[in-house]
C-alpha positions, 0 to 999 in steps of 0.5 A: 500500500505504501508502494502504491502511494509512492507510485501514484503520488511520486514526491520526495516525501512519498519515497522517503516514507516508502524507504522508512517503511521497508526498513521497518519491515526488514527489521521486524522480519529479522527480529521474528526470524531470530525469535523463531530460530530460538524457539524452534531450532533445527526445524525452523532452520530446515524450513528457512533453508527451503523457503525464500525470505522475501520471494518464495522459491518455486523449487525446494533445495531439499526434498520434502522428506528431509524437511518432514524428518526435521520437523518430526524430530523437533516437534513440541511435546503435547502438554499434560492435562491439568489435574482435576 
């Protein structure tokens, strides 16, 4: 949406706002990736290796079985039911 404003209203201010917006999105994505790496570990690394960060890859680098094995290995355990 911010890019559309910069295209439809090509002023210096619109492009400055677009650049600031893209920097904020990039910083937020980097923060979320760090959080996911800390929480999910190797299973997220396997996913990240096969998926594109900004532009999705059409062909995976690894076969799907390798990704499934990494996810199954590190999947969180179910919570125990609370005492009644």
